[in-house]
N, CA, C and O atoms as a DFTB+ gen file, in Angstrom:
400 C
 N C O
     1  1     -11.909      11.097     -10.273
     2  2     -11.029      10.485      -9.969
     3  2      -9.957       9.412     -10.377
     4  3     -10.004       8.477     -11.177
     5  1      -8.721      10.002      -9.327
     6  2      -7.501       9.283      -9.892
     7  2      -7.395       7.737      -9.144
     8  3      -7.783       7.384      -8.030
     9  1      -6.680       6.940     -10.273
    10  2      -6.403       5.582      -9.534
    11  2      -4.605       4.992      -9.230
    12  3      -3.623       5.433      -9.826
    13  1      -4.599       4.264      -8.504
    14  2      -3.272       4.307      -8.310
    15  2      -3.472       2.826      -8.359
    16  3      -4.422       2.299      -7.781
    17  1      -2.354       1.968      -9.221
    18  2      -2.475       0.345      -9.382
    19  2      -0.713       0.024      -9.342
    20  3      -0.075       0.648     -10.190
    21  1      -0.142      -0.638      -8.680
    22  2       0.722      -1.242      -8.281
    23  2       1.031      -2.710      -7.936
    24  3       0.412      -3.309      -7.057
    25  1       2.076      -3.297      -8.713
    26  2       1.942      -4.545      -9.079
    27  2       3.304      -4.703      -8.415
    28  3       3.924      -3.672      -8.675
    29  1       4.163      -5.633      -7.573
    30  2       5.129      -4.756      -7.118
    31  2       5.617      -6.716      -6.637
    32  3       5.125      -7.347      -5.701
    33  1       6.625      -7.204      -7.582
    34  2       7.035      -8.548      -7.617
    35  2       7.845      -8.384      -6.436
    36  3       8.364      -7.334      -6.058
    37  1       7.931      -9.935      -5.687
    38  2       9.166      -9.689      -4.002
    39  2       9.328     -11.168      -4.840
    40  3       8.612     -11.829      -5.593
    41  1      10.395     -11.264      -4.386
    42  2      11.206     -13.015      -4.039
    43  2      11.468     -13.714      -2.767
    44  3      12.487     -14.326      -2.448
    45  1      10.278     -13.505      -2.022
    46  2      10.210     -13.890      -0.298
    47  2       9.233     -14.796      -0.082
    48  3       8.415     -14.941      -0.990
    49  1       9.124     -15.407       0.849
    50  2       7.492     -15.816       1.460
    51  2       6.569     -15.124       1.380
    52  3       6.664     -13.898       1.441
    53  1       5.489     -15.742       1.228
    54  2       3.791     -14.801       1.398
    55  2       4.178     -14.378       2.921
    56  3       4.042     -13.165       3.082
    57  1       4.635     -15.087       4.107
    58  2       3.982     -14.791       5.200
    59  2       5.428     -13.193       5.632
    60  3       5.054     -12.257       6.338
    61  1       6.842     -13.225       5.087
    62  2       7.780     -12.586       5.122
    63  2       7.024     -11.288       3.956
    64  3       6.978     -10.208       4.544
    65  1       6.781     -11.251       3.328
    66  2       6.050     -10.569       2.808
    67  2       5.183      -9.742       3.231
    68  3       5.300      -8.523       3.107
    69  1       3.997     -10.457       3.903
    70  2       3.210      -9.761       4.734
    71  2       3.395      -8.935       6.019
    72  3       2.735      -7.995       6.462
    73  1       4.836      -9.766       6.634
    74  2       4.982      -9.096       7.619
    75  2       6.192      -7.397       7.117
    76  3       6.454      -6.318       7.650
    77  1       6.510      -8.006       6.036
    78  2       7.300      -6.193       5.727
    79  2       6.136      -5.084       5.132
    80  3       6.113      -3.888       5.423
    81  1       5.420      -5.608       4.454
    82  2       3.940      -5.150       3.413
    83  2       3.364      -4.238       5.203
    84  3       3.046      -3.073       5.444
    85  1       3.442      -5.152       5.856
    86  2       2.696      -4.634       7.297
    87  2       3.262      -3.561       8.033
    88  3       2.590      -2.625       8.466
    89  1       4.928      -3.724       8.232
    90  2       5.896      -2.228       8.267
    91  2       5.554      -0.998       7.609
    92  3       5.511       0.127       8.107
    93  1       5.349      -1.301       6.597
    94  2       4.805      -0.054       5.233
    95  2       3.215       0.416       6.113
    96  3       3.144       1.491       6.709
    97  1       2.485      -0.191       6.082
    98  2       1.230       0.561       6.511
    99  2       0.989       0.939       7.968
   100  3       0.088       1.694       8.335
   101  1       2.091       0.201       8.955
   102  2       1.872       0.583      10.124
   103  2       2.625       1.996      10.275
   104  3       2.390       2.843      11.137
   105  1       3.610       2.066       9.219
   106  2       4.571       3.360       9.197
   107  2       3.424       4.282       8.519
   108  3       3.404       5.310       9.195
   109  1       2.698       4.352       7.742
   110  2       1.767       5.344       7.036
   111  2       1.092       5.832       8.255
   112  3       1.167       7.005       8.621
   113  1       0.252       4.667       9.046
   114  2      -1.018       4.827       9.917
   115  2      -0.172       6.119      10.896
   116  3      -0.667       7.229      11.095
   117  1       1.141       5.682      11.404
   118  2       1.089       6.170      12.404
   119  2       2.246       7.771      12.099
   120  3       2.797       8.515      12.910
   121  1       2.233       7.771      11.146
   122  2       2.477       9.224      10.148
   123  2       1.039      10.270       9.956
   124  3       0.860      11.455      10.239
   125  1       0.014       9.068       9.253
   126  2      -0.954      10.331       8.903
   127  2      -2.564       9.685       9.527
   128  3      -3.678       9.504       9.036
   129  1      -1.882       9.470      10.954
   130  2      -3.864       8.896      11.353
   131  2      -4.586      10.037      11.704
   132  3      -5.515      10.047      12.512
   133  1      -4.103      11.111      11.018
   134  2      -5.485      12.083      11.633
   135  2      -6.288      12.080      10.326
   136  3      -7.397      12.611      10.383
   137  1      -5.956      11.648       9.354
   138  2      -6.089      11.453       7.201
   139  2      -6.713      10.099       7.474
   140  3      -7.642      10.246       6.680
   141  1      -6.890       9.078       7.904
   142  2      -7.253       7.700       8.186
   143  2      -8.281       7.711       8.804
   144  3      -8.196       8.087       9.973
   145  1      -9.687       7.294       8.252
   146  2     -11.036       7.152       8.901
   147  2     -10.957       5.216       9.356
   148  3     -11.155       4.756      10.481
   149  1     -10.763       4.761       8.635
   150  2     -10.610       2.952       8.997
   151  2      -9.639       2.334       8.012
   152  3      -9.412       2.632       6.839
   153  1      -9.096       1.345       8.834
   154  2      -8.449       0.199       8.071
   155  2      -8.699      -1.172       8.687
   156  3      -8.408      -1.276       9.879
   157  1      -9.162      -2.171       8.103
   158  2      -9.365      -3.177       8.514
   159  2      -8.450      -4.305       7.631
   160  3      -8.274      -4.236       6.415
   161  1      -8.048      -5.088       8.295
   162  2      -7.276      -6.235       8.095
   163  2      -7.869      -7.632       8.214
   164  3      -8.608      -7.967       9.140
   165  1      -7.483      -8.446       7.183
   166  2      -8.585      -9.561       6.860
   167  2      -8.110      -9.897       7.856
   168  3      -7.421      -9.162       8.565
   169  1      -8.573     -11.843       8.257
   170  2      -7.962     -12.699       9.436
   171  2      -7.179     -12.981       8.835
   172  3      -6.393     -13.223       9.751
   173  1      -6.431     -13.267       7.646
   174  2      -5.182     -14.395       7.517
   175  2      -3.994     -12.801       7.520
   176  3      -2.849     -12.828       7.973
   177  1      -4.529     -11.812       7.027
   178  2      -3.493     -10.638       7.335
   179  2      -2.684     -10.172       5.953
   180  3      -1.687      -9.450       5.937
   181  1      -3.283     -10.697       4.914
   182  2      -2.357     -10.633       3.589
   183  2      -3.535      -9.280       2.668
   184  3      -3.396      -8.731       1.575
   185  1      -4.479      -9.172       3.584
   186  2      -4.864      -7.921       2.823
   187  2      -5.256      -7.165       3.800
   188  3      -5.544      -7.608       4.912
   189  1      -5.312      -5.665       3.395
   190  2      -6.092      -4.273       3.983
   191  2      -6.749      -3.186       3.438
   192  3      -6.260      -2.258       2.794
   193  1      -7.752      -3.358       3.712
   194  2      -8.605      -2.136       3.044
   195  2      -8.657      -1.221       4.174
   196  3      -9.001      -1.557       5.308
   197  1      -8.111       0.586       3.631
   198  2      -8.159       1.609       4.295
   199  2      -9.148       2.986       3.673
   200  3      -9.230       3.375       2.508
   201  1      -9.522       3.283       4.348
   202  2      -9.925       4.661       4.007
   203  2     -10.256       5.695       4.756
   204  3     -10.720       5.525       5.884
   205  1     -10.033       7.078       4.153
   206  2      -9.626       8.010       4.850
   207  2      -9.487       9.120       3.891
   208  3      -9.474       8.658       2.750
   209  1      -9.355      10.678       3.911
   210  2      -9.855      11.962       4.068
   211  2      -9.671      12.147       2.121
   212  3      -8.983      13.162       2.009
   213  1      -9.858      11.832       1.269
   214  2      -9.857      11.615      -0.097
   215  2      -8.466      10.564      -0.684
   216  3      -7.476      10.746      -1.392
   217  1      -9.150       9.260       0.173
   218  2      -8.486       7.881      -0.682
   219  2      -9.178       6.839       0.006
   220  3      -9.679       6.751       1.127
   221  1      -9.072       6.095      -0.943
   222  2      -9.748       4.398      -0.355
   223  2      -8.504       3.426      -0.985
   224  3      -7.843       3.463      -2.023
   225  1      -8.533       2.753      -0.086
   226  2      -7.459       1.902      -0.821
   227  2      -7.126       0.090      -0.582
   228  3      -7.216      -0.349       0.565
   229  1      -6.920      -0.429      -1.212
   230  2      -6.483      -1.893      -1.026
   231  2      -5.132      -2.382      -1.205
   232  3      -4.565      -2.221      -2.286
   233  1      -4.505      -3.034      -0.120
   234  2      -2.971      -3.430       0.214
   235  2      -3.075      -4.991       0.292
   236  3      -3.654      -5.593       1.197
   237  1      -2.413      -5.591      -0.817
   238  2      -3.318      -7.144      -1.200
   239  2      -1.076      -8.016      -1.256
   240  3      -0.076      -7.849      -1.955
   241  1      -1.333      -8.555      -0.475
   242  2      -0.025      -9.894      -0.267
   243  2      -0.454     -11.049      -0.935
   244  3      -1.365     -11.786      -0.559
   245  1       0.273     -11.188      -1.999
   246  2      -0.225     -12.425      -2.523
   247  2       1.449     -13.694      -2.638
   248  3       2.373     -13.117      -3.212
   249  1       1.682     -14.650      -2.343
   250  2       2.785     -15.697      -2.607
   251  2       3.689     -14.970      -4.055
   252  3       4.582     -15.765      -4.346
   253  1       3.708     -14.008      -4.796
   254  2       4.452     -13.466      -5.524
   255  2       4.688     -11.888      -5.550
   256  3       5.700     -11.293      -5.921
   257  1       3.573     -11.399      -5.093
   258  2       4.317      -9.774      -5.456
   259  2       3.079      -9.423      -4.370
   260  3       2.370     -10.197      -3.726
   261  1       3.098      -7.827      -4.422
   262  2       2.286      -7.327      -3.432
   263  2       1.713      -5.904      -4.568
   264  3       2.315      -5.097      -5.276
   265  1       0.033      -6.203      -4.205
   266  2      -0.693      -5.261      -5.053
   267  2      -1.108      -4.083      -4.289
   268  3      -1.807      -4.212      -3.284
   269  1      -0.730      -2.989      -4.694
   270  2      -1.745      -1.781      -3.925
   271  2      -2.406      -1.236      -5.260
   272  3      -2.104      -1.353      -6.448
   273  1      -3.576      -0.501      -4.487
   274  2      -4.677      -0.119      -5.564
   275  2      -5.621       1.004      -4.682
   276  3      -6.336       0.734      -3.717
   277  1      -5.431       2.179      -5.231
   278  2      -6.036       3.408      -4.071
   279  2      -7.372       4.395      -5.466
   280  3      -7.286       4.388      -6.694
   281  1      -8.256       4.977      -4.723
   282  2      -8.891       5.502      -5.510
   283  2      -7.891       6.906      -4.846
   284  3      -7.134       6.856      -3.877
   285  1      -8.204       8.149      -5.763
   286  2      -7.746       9.734      -4.938
   287  2      -9.086       9.719      -5.779
   288  3      -9.521       9.198      -6.807
   289  1      -9.579      10.743      -4.583
   290  2     -10.442      12.174      -4.722
   291  2     -10.013      12.995      -5.794
   292  3      -8.815      12.816      -6.018
   293  1     -10.495      13.750      -6.471
   294  2     -10.449      15.207      -7.108
   295  2      -9.408      15.955      -6.477
   296  3      -8.392      16.152      -7.143
   297  1      -9.477      16.431      -5.252
   298  2      -8.740      17.285      -4.367
   299  2      -7.156      16.308      -4.871
   300  3      -6.466      16.639      -5.836
   301  1      -6.869      15.169      -4.014
   302  2      -5.705      14.249      -4.356
   303  2      -5.272      14.172      -5.691
   304  3      -4.093      13.816      -5.684
   305  1      -5.772      14.377      -7.056
   306  2      -5.387      14.019      -8.128
   307  2      -4.329      14.806      -8.402
   308  3      -3.635      14.161      -9.189
   309  1      -3.957      15.576      -8.240
   310  2      -2.247      16.753      -8.406
   311  2      -1.807      15.765      -7.788
   312  3      -1.201      15.113      -8.638
   313  1      -1.737      15.230      -6.784
   314  2      -0.484      14.381      -6.145
   315  2      -0.099      12.817      -6.124
   316  3       0.609      12.028      -5.499
   317  1      -0.852      12.854      -7.011
   318  2      -0.345      11.301      -7.886
   319  2       0.719      10.499      -8.116
   320  3       1.094       9.341      -7.931
   321  1       1.084      11.558      -8.600
   322  2       2.404      10.968      -9.275
   323  2       3.216      10.875      -7.395
   324  3       3.342       9.945      -6.598
   325  1       3.484      11.915      -7.366
   326  2       3.628      12.168      -5.391
   327  2       3.340      10.934      -4.793
   328  3       4.238      10.241      -4.316
   329  1       2.011      10.562      -4.779
   330  2       2.072       8.864      -3.817
   331  2       2.358       8.311      -4.085
   332  3       3.081       7.667      -3.325
   333  1       2.153       7.723      -5.765
   334  2       3.072       5.957      -6.333
   335  2       4.345       6.296      -5.851
   336  3       4.898       5.510      -5.081
   337  1       4.888       7.319      -6.172
   338  2       6.107       7.781      -6.036
   339  2       6.863       7.158      -4.653
   340  3       7.644       6.262      -4.333
   341  1       6.215       8.071      -4.164
   342  2       6.198       7.167      -2.507
   343  2       5.947       5.727      -1.999
   344  3       6.578       4.950      -1.283
   345  1       4.913       5.692      -2.580
   346  2       4.680       4.515      -2.541
   347  2       5.898       3.121      -2.995
   348  3       6.506       2.327      -2.277
   349  1       5.875       3.265      -4.131
   350  2       6.945       3.013      -5.089
   351  2       8.718       2.467      -3.978
   352  3       9.370       1.443      -3.776
   353  1       8.755       3.719      -3.637
   354  2       9.977       4.053      -2.594
   355  2       9.654       3.303      -1.239
   356  3      10.702       3.023      -0.656
   357  1       9.231       3.150      -0.986
   358  2       8.588       2.242       0.550
   359  2       8.861       0.856       0.034
   360  3       9.801       0.206       0.492
   361  1       8.053       0.372      -0.923
   362  2       8.424      -0.860      -1.416
   363  2       9.781      -1.604      -1.438
   364  3      10.307      -2.541      -0.838
   365  1      10.066      -0.792      -2.352
   366  2      11.674      -0.590      -2.721
   367  2      12.667      -1.037      -1.365
   368  3      13.236      -2.120      -1.237
   369  1      12.697       0.085      -0.430
   370  2      13.082      -0.327       0.779
   371  2      12.808      -1.514       1.657
   372  3      13.620      -1.972       2.461
   373  1      11.316      -2.081       1.389
   374  2      11.205      -2.972       2.243
   375  2      11.808      -4.694       1.078
   376  3      12.594      -5.571       1.436
   377  1      11.315      -4.623       0.201
   378  2      11.470      -5.159      -0.458
   379  2      12.771      -5.655      -1.827
   380  3      12.750      -6.501      -2.722
   381  1      13.669      -4.749      -1.432
   382  2      14.327      -4.314      -2.905
   383  2      13.980      -4.123      -4.028
   384  3      12.812      -4.434      -4.263
   385  1      14.665      -3.646      -4.985
   386  2      14.652      -4.078      -6.351
   387  2      13.284      -4.853      -6.923
   388  3      13.036      -5.969      -6.468
   389  1      12.531      -4.347      -7.772
   390  2      11.645      -5.094      -8.866
   391  2      12.019      -6.806      -8.594
   392  3      13.126      -6.437      -8.984
   393  1      12.105      -7.673      -8.427
   394  2      12.097      -8.878      -8.762
   395  2      11.824      -9.255     -10.206
   396  3      11.059      -8.467     -10.762
   397  1      12.194     -10.117     -10.848
   398  2      12.514     -10.104     -12.311
   399  2      10.757     -11.542     -11.945
   400  3      10.247     -12.146     -12.889
């Protein structure tokens, strides 16, 4: 199994970061609905767990960073770099260049 581990610092409030992260997740769900089995949001909205065809992952928003961890199945392993690059691109679009 291939793993993705992204820790993307941000310079905004946790509430704003949560809203931005939610936009990324909502767009993913909208575009890839057929590949997603479950999406579970925590009560405070700062953590999302998703399970789908060939992947499971966690999207966590803290006061200083966005953390994405994913496990990809053997079949998705060849696409790991493409998936990771796409996630980083979406994070940069929402949060701007990586904060120091």
